[in-house]
GUKERO-33211 format. One record per residue: residue in three letters; x, y, z of N, C-alpha, C in turn. Coordinates in steps of 0.1 Angstrom, whole numbers, plus 2048, in hexadecimal, padded with zeros to 3 digits. Example, Ala and Ser with C-alpha at 12.3 -4.5 7.8 and 13.67 -1.06 7.14 Angstrom:
BEGIN
ALA8847C784E87B7D384E8847DF84ESER8807EA8478897F584788180084F
% end
This chain:
BEGIN
METDDA1A7C34DE31AAC3FDE11B8C45LYSDE11B8C52DDF1C5C59DEC1CDC58LEUDEA1DAC59DF61E3C59DFF1E0C64LYSDFA1DEC70E031DBC7BE0C1CFC79THRE061C4C73E0D1B8C70E181BAC65ALAE141C2C5BE1E1C5C51E291CEC56ALAE261D7C5FE311DFC66E3A1D7C6ETHRE351CCC74E3D1C3C7CE471BCC73PHEE421B6C68E4A1AFC5EE551B9C59ALAE511C6C56E5B1CFC51E661D3C5ATHRE621D5C67E6C1D9C71E751CDC74ASPE701C1C75E781B5C77E831B4C6CALAE7E1B6C5FE881B4C54E931BFC55LEUE8F1CBC59E991D6C5AEA31D3C65ARGE9D1CDC70EA61CAC7CEB01BFC79ARGEAC1B5C71EB51AAC6DEC01AFC65ASPEBE1BAC5DEC91BFC55ECC1CEC59SERECF1D0C66ECF1DDC6CEDB1E6C66LEUEE61DFC63EF11E7C5EEEE1EDC50ARGEE81E5C47EE51EAC3AEDA1F5C3BSERED01F3C45EC61FCC47ECB20AC4CALAED5209C55EDB215C5AEE221DC50LEUEEA216C48EF221DC3DEE9223C33THREDD21DC30ED4222C26ECE22FC2ALEUECB231C37EC423DC3CECD249C3EVALEDB246C3CEE5251C3FEE225DC35GLYEDF25AC29EDD265C1FED326FC23ILEEC726AC26EBC273C29EBE279C37PHEEC5272C40EC9278C4DED1284C4BLEUEDC283C43EE528EC41EDE29AC3AGLYED5297C30ECE2A1C29EC52A9C32LEUEBD2A2C3AEB42A9C43EBB2B0C4FPHEEC62AAC53ECE2B0C5EED32BDC59THRED92BEC4DEDE2CAC48ED32D5C45ALAEC82D0C40EBD2D9C3CEB72DFC49VALEB62D8C54EB02DDC60EB92E8C66ILEEC62E5C66ECF2EFC6BECF2FCC63ILEECF2FBC55ECF307C4DEC230EC4ELEUEB7308C4EEAA30EC4FEA8314C5DGLYEAD30DC68EAC312C75EB431FC77VALEC031FC71EC932BC72EC2337C6AGLYEBC333C5EEB533DC56EAA344C5ELYSEA233BC65E97341C6DE9C349C79GLYEA8345C7FEAE34DC89EB235AC84ILEEB835BC78EBC367C72EB0371C70ILEEA536BC6BE99373C69E95379C76ILEE95372C81E90377C8EE9A382C92GLNEA7380C90EB138BC93EAE397C8BVALEAB395C7EEA93A1C76E9C3A8C7AGLNE923A1C7EE863A7C83E893AFC90ASPE913AAC99E953B1CA5E9D3BECA1LEUEA63BCC97EAE3C7C93EA53D2C8DVALE9C3CEC84E933D8C7EE8A3DFC88SERE863D7C92E7E3DDC9DE863E7CA5ALAE933E4CA8E9B3EDCAFE9F3F9CA7PHEEA23F7C9AEA6401C91E9A40BC8EGLYE8E405C8DE8340DC8AE81410C7BTHRE75414C78E72417C6AE73426C67ASPE7842EC70E7A43CC6EE88441C6ELYSE92437C6CEA043BC6EEA8438C62ILEEB343FC60EBC43DC55ECA43CC5BMETED2432C57EDF430C5BEE9433C50VALEF343CC52EFC43FC48F0A438C4BMETF0E42FC43F1A427C46F2542CC3DPROF3242BC41F3D430C3AF43426C2FPHEF3B41DC2AF3F414C20F33410C18ASNF3540BC0BF2A407C02F273F9C05PHEF1B3F7C0BF173EAC0FF143E0C03ASNF0F3E6BF9F0D3DEBEDF1A3D8BE7LYSF253E0BE8F323DBBE3F373D0BEBILEF343D0BF8F383C5C01F323B8BFCILEF253B9BF8F1D3ADBF3F233A9BE6GLNF263B2BDDF2C3AFBD0F393A9BD1ASNF413AEBDBF4F3A9BDDF5039DBE6LYSF44397BE9F4338BBF2F4938DBFFGLYF46399C05F4B39BC13F573A4C14ALAF5E3A6C09F6B3AEC0AF673BDC0CMETF6E3C3C15F6A3D1C19F6F3DAC0EPROF663E3C09F693EDBFFF703F9C05ALAF72403BFDF78410C01F6F415C0DTRPF7641BC17F70420C23F7142FC22THRF66436C26F66444C26F64449C34GLUF67456C37F6445CC44F5B468C41PHEF5046AC49F48475C48F4D481C50LYSF4C48DC4BF50498C52F4449EC5AGLUF474A5C64F3D4ABC6CF354B5C64SERF3B4BBC5AF344C4C51F2A4BDC48ASPF2D4B0C44F244A8C3DF174A6C45VALF194A2C52F0E49FC5AF054ACC5DASNF0C4B7C5EF054C3C61EFC4C7C55GLUF014C4C48EF84C7C3DEEC4BEC3CLEUEEF4B1C40EE44A7C40ED94ABC4ALYSEDE4B0C55ED44B4C60ECB4BFC5BGLYECF4C6C50EC64D1C4BEBB4CCC42ILEEBB4BFC3FEB04B9C37EA34BAC3FTHRE994BFC38E8C4C2C3FE864B6C46CYSE884AAC41E8249EC47E8A498C52ILEE9649DC54E9F498C5FE9A49EC6CGLNE96495C75E9149AC83E9D49AC8DASPEA5490C8DEB048FC97EBC487C91SEREC7487C97ED3480C92EDB47BC9EALAEE2470C9BEEB46ACA5EF9467C9EGLUF0446DCA3F1146CC9DF1A464CA5METF2445DC9FF2D455CA6F3B453C9FVALF45451CA8F5244CCA3F55440CACTYRF5C436CA7F5F42BCAFF6C424CACGLNF7241DCB5F7E416CB4F7F40ACBESERF863FFCBAF883F5CC4F943F9CCCGLNF933FACD9F9D400CE2F9F3F8CEFLYSFAB3F9CF5FAE3F3D01FA73FAD0DILEFA03F3D15F9A3F9D21FA03F2D2EGLUFA03F9D39FA63F4D45F9D3F7D51TYRF9C3EDD59F943EED66F9A3E6D71ASNF9D3EDD7CFA43E6D87FB13DFD83ASNFB93E6D7BFC63E0D76FC53D4D6DLYSFB93D2D68FB73C7D5EFB23CDD51THRFB83C8D46FB53CED39FAE3C4D30SERFA73CAD27FA03C2D1CF9E3CCD10THRF973C7D06F943CFCFAF853D0CF8ALAF813DBCF4F723DDCF1F713E7CE6THRF643E8CE0F613F2CD7F5D3FECDEVALF65409CDDF62416CE3F5B41FCD9METF50424CDCF4842CCD3F4643ACD9GLYF4B444CD1F47452CD5F3A456CCEVALF30459CD6F2345BCD1F1C468CD7THRF1346DCCFF0A477CD4F00471CDEGLNEFA479CE7EF0473CF0EE446ECE8THREE2473CDDED646FCD5ED7461CD0TYREE445BCCFEE544DCCBEDE444CD5ILEEDE447CE2ED743FCEBEC8443CECTHREC5450CECEB7454CEDEAF451CE0METEB5450CD5EAE44DCC8EA943FCC8PHEEB0436CD0EAC428CD1EA9425CE0GLYEA142DCE5E9D42CCF4E9741FCF7ASPE8F419CEEE8940CCF1E92400CF0TYRE9E403CEBEA83F9CE8EB33F9CF2TYREB9405CF4EC3406CFEEBD40CD0BGLUEBD404D16EB8408D22EC2408D2DVALEC2412D35ECC414D40EC840AD4BGLUED2402D50ED03F9D5BED3400D68HISEDF406D68EE440ED74EE941BD70GLYEE6425D78EEC433D75EE343BD6BARGEEA441D62EE444BD59EEB44BD4CLEUEE6453D42EEC456D36EF6461D38PHEF00463D2FF0846FD30F02479D26THRF06486D27F02490D1EF0D494D15ASPF0949BD0AF1449FD00F1E4A9D06ARGF1A4AFD11F234B9D17F2E4B3D20GLUF2B4A6D24F354A0D2DF4149BD25SERF4C499D2CF59495D25F5E487D29THRF60485D35F66478D39F5C46ED40SERF5046ED3AF46465D3FF45459D35THRF4144ED3AF3F442D32F3343AD36LEUF2D433D2CF2142BD2EF2541DD29LEUF23412D31F28405D2DF1D3FCD29GLYF203F4D1FF173E9D1BF173DED25TYRF0D3D5D25F0A3CBD2FF163C2D32THRF1C3BDD27F273B4D29F343BAD2FILEF363C7D2AF423CED30F403D0D3FALAF333D4D43F313D7D51F303CBD5AASNF2B3C0D54F283B4D5DF313A8D5BGLUF373A6D4FF3D399D4DF4C39AD49LEUF503A6D44F5E3A7D3EF693A6D49PHEF663ACD54F703ACD5FF6A3A4D6BASPF723A3D75F6F39AD80F6339FD89GLUF603ABD88F553B1D90F4C3BAD88GLUF403BCD8CF373C5D85F3C3D4D86ILEF3C3DBD7BF403E9D7BF333F1D7CLEUF323F9D87F26401D8AF29410D88PROF1F418D87F21427D86F2A42CD91GLYF33435D8EF3C43AD99F4A434D98LYSF4B429D90F58423D8FF6042AD83LYSF6D427D82F7642CD78F79422D6ELEUF79425D61F7E41DD56F88424D4EILEF9341DD4BF9E423D44F9D420D35ILEF9C42AD2DF9C428D1EFA7430D18LEUFB0429D11FBB42FD0BFC3438D15ASNFC5432D21FCD439D2BFC6445D31ARGFB9447D2EFB2452D33FA644DD3CSERFA5453D48F9B44FD51F8D454D4EPHEF8344BD4EF7544FD4CF6C44BD58ASNF63453D5BF59450D65F4E448D60VALF4B43DD66F3F435D61F3343BD67VALF2A440D5EF1E447D63F1243ED62GLYF13433D5AF0742AD58F0B41DD51THRF02413D53F04407D4BEF7403D45LEUEF73FCD3AEEB3F8D32EE73EAD35LYSEDA3E8D33ED43DBD34ED93D2D28LYSED83C5D2AEDC3BCD20ED43BDD14VALEDA3BED08ED33BECFBED23B1CF5GLYEDC3A9CF5EDC39BCEFEDE39CCE0GLNEDB390CDAEDC38FCCBED1396CC4GLYED4399CB7ECA39ECAEEC83ADCB0GLYED23B5CB5ED03C3CB7ED53CBCACLEUED73D8CAFEDD3E1CA5EEB3DDCA1ASNEF23D8CABF003D5CAAF033C8CB1SERF0B3C0CAAF0E3B3CB0F163B4CBDGLUF1C3C0CC0F243C2CCCF1D3CDCD5ASPF103CDCD5F093D7CDDF0C3D6CECASPF0D3C9CF1F103C7CFFF1F3C9D02GLNF283C9CF8F363CACFAF3B3D8CF7METF323E2CF7F373F0CF3F393F9CFFVALF42402CFDF4540DD07F4141AD00LEUF38421D06F3442ED00F3A43AD07ILEF3F443CFFF44450D05F3E45BCFDPROF3E468D02F39473CFAF41475CEDLEUF3A479CE2F4047ACD5F4C482CD5LYSF4C48ECDBF58497CDAF64490CE1GLUF62489CEBF6C481CF2F72477CE9GLYF69470CE1F6D466CD8F7546BCCCGLUF71477CC7F7947ECBDF87480CC1GLUF89485CCDF96489CD2F9E47CCD5LEUF98472CDBF9E466CDFFA345ECD3PHEF9B45ECC8F9F456CBCFA645ECB1GLYFA846BCB3FAE474CA9FA4476C9DLYSF98477CA0F8E478C95F86485C96GLNF8D490C99F8649DC9BF7F4A1C8EGLYF724A4C8FF6A4A9C83F6649EC7ALYSF68491C7EF65486C75F5A47DC7CARGF53475C74F4946CC79F4A45FC72ASPF49454C7AF4A446C74F3C441C70METF32446C76F24442C73F1A44CC78VALF0F44EC71F05457C75EF7451C73METEEE454C7DEE1450C7BED745CC7CPHEECD45BC74EC3466C73EB5460C76GLNEAE468C7EEA0465C80E9746EC77VALE8E467C6FE8646FC65E79472C6BARGE7447EC68E67482C6CE5C478C68LYSE52476C70E4846CC6DE3F470C61ASPE3E47DC5EE36481C52E3E481C45CYSE4A47CC45E5347CC39E5546DC34ASPE5846CC27E5A460C21E6945BC23LEUE6B450C2AE7844BC2DE8144AC21GLUE7C443C17E84440C0BE8844DC04GLUE7F457C03E82464BFDE8D46BC04THRE8C46AC12E96471C1AEA446AC18LYSEA345DC17EB0455C15EB645AC08LYSEAE45BBFDEB4460BF0EBA46EBF2GLUEB4476BF9EB9484BFBEC6484C03VALEC747BC0DED4479C14EDF474C0AGLUEDC46AC02EE6465BF9EEA46FBEFILEEE1477BEAEE5482BE0EEE48CBE6ILEEEB490BF2EF449ABF9F02495BFCLEUF03489C01F10483C04F18480BF7ALAF1147CBEDF18479BE0F1D486BDAARGF15491BDBF1949EBD6F254A3BDEARGF254A2BEBF304A7BF3F3D49EBF1ALAF3B492BEDF47489BEAF4C48ABDCGLYF44491BD3F47492BC5F46485BBDVALF3C47DBC1F3A470BB9F2B46EBB7SERF28464BAFF1A461BADF15458BB9VALF08457BBBF0344FBC5F07440BC4GLUF0743CBB7F0A42EBB4F1942ABB7ASNF22434BB6F30432BB9F35437BC6ALAF2B43BBCFF2F440BDCF34436BE5ALAF3E43ABEEF44430BF7F3C431C05PHEF2F432C04F27432C11F1A42BC0ESERF13427C19F06421C18EFC429C20VALEF042BC1BEE5430C23EDB425C25ILEED9421C31ED2415C34EC5418C3BTHREBA412C37EAD412C3EEA9404C42SERE9F403C4AE9A3F6C4EE963EDC43GLNE903F3C38E8C3ECC2CE993E6C25PHEEA33EEC25EB03E9C1FEB53DDC26ILEEB43DDC33EB93D2C3CEB03C5C38ILEEA33C7C38E9A3BCC35E9D3B6C27ASPE9E3BFC1DEA03BAC0FEAE3B2C0ETHREB83B8C14EC53B2C14EC53A4C1AVALEBF3A3C26EBF396C2DEB638CC25ASNEAB391C20EA2387C18EAA382C0CASPEB238AC05EB9385BFAEC337ABFESERECA37CC09ED3372C0EECC366C13LEUEC1367C19EB935CC1EEB3353C13ASNEB035AC08EAA353BFCEB5349BF7ILEEC234EBF7ECD345BF2ECF33ABFCLEUECE33DC09ECF333C14EC4328C13TYREB832DC11EAD323C10EAE31BC03ALAEB3321BF8EB4319BECEBF30EBEEGLYECA312BF5ED4308BF8ECF2FDC01ALAEC6300C0BEC12F6C14EB72EDC0CTHREAF2F3C03EA62EBBFBEAE2E1BF1ALAEB92E7BEBEC12DEBE2EC72D3BEAVALECC2D5BF6ED22CBBFEEC72C0C01GLYEBB2C5C05EB12BBC09EAD2B3BFDLEUEAB2B9BF1EA72B2BE5EB22A8BE1ILEEBE2ACBE1EC92A3BDDECA297BE7ALAEC929ABF3EC928FBFEEBD286BFCSEREB228BBF9EA6283BF7EA827ABEBLEUEAD280BE0EAF278BD4EB926CBD6VALEC5270BDDECF266BE0EC925BBE9SEREC125FBF3EBB256BFCEB124DBF5ALAEA9253BECEA024BBE4EA7240BDCVALEB2243BD6EB9239BCEEBF22FBD7GLYEC5233BE3ECB22ABECEC0220BF2ILEEB5226BF6EAA21DBFBEA5214BF1ALAEA3218BE5E9E20FBDAEA8204BD8ASNEB5208BD8EBF1FDBD6EBF1F3BE1THREBE1F8BEDEBE1EFBF9EB11E6BF8METEA61ECBF4E9A1E4BF4E9A1D9BE9PHEEA01DDBDDEA11D3BD2EAA1C7BD7THREB51CBBDEEBE1C1BE3EB71B8BEDSEREAF1BEBF5EA71B7BFFE9D1ADBF9VALE971B2BEEE8D1A9BE7E9519DBE1PHEEA019FBDCEA8194BD6EAC18ABE1ARGEB018FBECEB5186BF7EAA17FBFEARGE9E184BFDE9317FC05E88178BFCLYSE8C174BF0E8216EBE7E7C161BEELYSE84159BF5E7F14DBFBE74151C06GLUE7815BC0DE6E160C18E61165C12ILEE6216CC07E56171C00E4E165BFAGLYE5515BBF5E4E150BF0E46148BFBILEE4D147C06E46140C12E3A148C16METE3B155C17E3015EC1BE2415CC11LYSE2715CC04E1D15ABFAE1614CBFBALAE1F142BFEE1A135BFFE10133C0AILEE1213AC15E09139C20DFD143C20GLYDFC14AC14DF0152C12DF2161C11ALADFE166C12E01175C10DFD179C02LYSDF6185C01DF218ABF5DFD193BEFLYSDFC197BE2E061A0BDDE051AEBE4SERDF91B2BE8DF81BFBEFDFF1BEBFCASPDFF1B2C03E061B1C10E151B2C0EILEE1A1ACC04E291ADC01E2C1BBBFEILEE241C2BF5E271D0BF2E271D9BFFMETE1D1D6C07E1C1DEC14E281DCC1DILEE2D1D0C1EE391CDC27E451D4C21PHEE481D3C14E541D9C0FE531E8C0ELEUE471EDC0CE451FCC0BE47202C19LEUE421FBC23E441FFC31E531FFC35GLUE5A1F5C30E681F5C33E6F201C2ESERE6C205C21E72210C1BE6E21DC22ILEE6121EC26E5C22AC2CE6322CC3AILEE64221C41E6A221C4FE79226C4ELEUE80220C44E8E224C42E8F233C40SERE87238C36E88246C33E8324FC3ELEUE7824BC45E72253C50E7C254C5BVALE82249C5FE8B249C6AE97252C67GLYE9C251C5BEA825AC57EA4268C57ALAE9826CC53E9327AC53E9127FC61LEUE8B277C69E8827BC77E9527DC7FLEUE9F273C7DEAC274C84EB3281C7FGLYEB3283C72EB928FC6CEB429CC72ALAEA629DC73EA02A9C78EA32AAC87LEUEA329FC8FEA529FC9DEB42A3CA0PHEEBD29DC9AECB2A0C9CECF2AEC97GLYEC82B2C8CECA2C0C87EC62CAC91THREBA2C7C98EB52D0CA2EBE2D1CAEVALEC32C5CB2ECC2C5CBEED92CCCBBVALEDF2CACB0EEB2D0CACEE92DFCABGLYEDE2E3CA5EDB2F1CA3ED92F8CB1METED32F2CBAED12F8CC8EDE2F9CCFALAEE72EFCCCEF52EFCD2EFD2FBCCDLEUEFC2FDCC0F03308CB9EFE315CBFLYSEF1316CC1EEB322CC7EF0325CD5GLUEF131ACDDEF431BCEBF0331FCEDPHEF0C318CE5F1A319CE7F21323CDETYRF1B326CD2F2232ECC8F1933ACC4ALAF0E33CCCAF05347CC7F00347CB9VALEFF33CCB3EF933BCA5EEA33DCA6PROEE5346C9DED6349C9EECD33EC99PHEECC333CA1EC5327C9CEB7327CA4VALEAD324C9CE9F323CA2E99316C9DVALE9330FCA7E8D302CA3E80305C9BASPE7F2FFC8FE74301C86E6D2F4C85TRPE612F2C8CE5A2E6C8CE542E3C7FVALE522EDC77E4D2EBC69E572E2C62VALE642E5C64E6E2DDC5DE6D2CEC61VALE6B2CCC6EE6A2BEC73E5E2B7C6DVALE532BEC6BE472B8C65E4A2B5C56ILEE512BFC50E552BCC42E5E2B0C41ALAE672AEC4BE702A3C4BE68296C4BVALE5D295C53E5528AC53E4E287C45VALE49292C3FE43290C32E4D28CC28VALE59292C28E6328EC1EE67280C20GLYE6827CC2DE6C26EC30E62264C2AILEE55267C2CE4A25EC27E4B25EC18PHEE4C26AC12E4C26BC03E57263BFDVALE63265C02E6F25FBFDE6E250BFEGLYE6824BC0AE6723DC0CE5D237C02VALE5223EBFFE48239BF6E4E238BE8VALE55243BE3E5A243BD6E65239BD4ALAE6E237BDFE7922EBDDE75220BDFGLYE6921DBE6E65210BE9E5B20ABE0ILEE55212BD7E4920CBD0E4E202BC5LEUE59204BBEE5E1FBBB4E631EEBBBPROE6C1EFBC5E701E2BCCE641DABD2ALAE5A1E1BD7E4F1DBBDDE471D3BD2ARGE451D9BC7E3E1D3BBCE461C7BB7SERE541C8BB7E5C1BDBB3E5B1B2BBCALAE5A1B5BC9E591AABD3E4B1A3BD1ALAE411ABBCEE331A5BCDE3219CBC1SERE3B19EBB7E3A196BABE42189BABVALE49187BB7E5117BBB8E4816FBB7ASPE4C165BAFE44158BADE4714FBB9ALAE3D14CBC0E3E144BCCE43136BC9ILEE3D130BBFE41122BBBE4F121BB7GLUE5412ABAEE6112ABA9E6B12CBB4THRE67135BBEE70138BC9E7112CBD2METE66124BD4E67119BDDE6F10EBD6ARGE6F10CBC9E77102BC2E86105BC3SERE89112BC2E97116BC3E9D115BD1
% end
């Protein structure tokens, strides 16, 4: 019997019992559907991290006012928060390998434009915060402010173009905490995967103005340092940690701050993604196992119900190998269709999540290929015993009954 003929017999049999066939492939459908979404989001996160590391650079150190490792240990719960003093930053600037620094304070505050109000992240920063990331933050209209200015502001793309009913251009006035600021420039769109998830929603003002506005004179919420290219980044990081821990009177291990480099970001994300991938793999394996059992059960039931049909086929000359081929193809088709539909719907849902909810999903065609392979494999494993059982049916006994 030719493969095409066997495939026709197999599809006709599945079509005659379409409800049972549909219910059988649900298991592998759900497993591949879930795996595609999880792995697609994982790949999207990887791309975002690559963009982040590219923007952050391999020559910079970020000092955060909380212990990042304790957040991980506490499963997201925020640990004790610390504030850096201006004197802390000044001592760190004295490290031989520190080339430049960017300092900031920030708060979520009410902003007003043309008698309409909204809320945004307002950041008081030194001019170096923008210039240090010159390839990342680009001015679209106007200019940067200088550290000597007071009531000047630079707006992120969303604030300038989408938050209010009209585009805010340089020369306009923006009210922040009942104080009028001159818009001197607006930034180009950054999008996802940047230094900050709210890059396009931020309002930048000079550091000294931010200190006064937020009541944080002489304090810093976050600091970034650029390390000289002839220095070792990790060694400089250790030096920063030792100085800050000494000034706080604690050990580095118990310090309420984090000193972050690009390698730290990569390592942290990789650890999280390994857990994510392990979960996706477990889901796929469990779904495949459940599907294999379900398909095998359906095929054994089909053999029992179709004994007379098998007997007739044998009586008119069908060989054992022909019967095995037909039932094996039925099993493979069931599994393959479930796998492909799971991969397809997972991709569609993932793209919808990306479009409407900004979920970092990326289509991974390797996963689709794996879905096909898994579908064939599960079909073969689940169908081999029922197929052999069908091939062993005694045609004479079947015809008598």
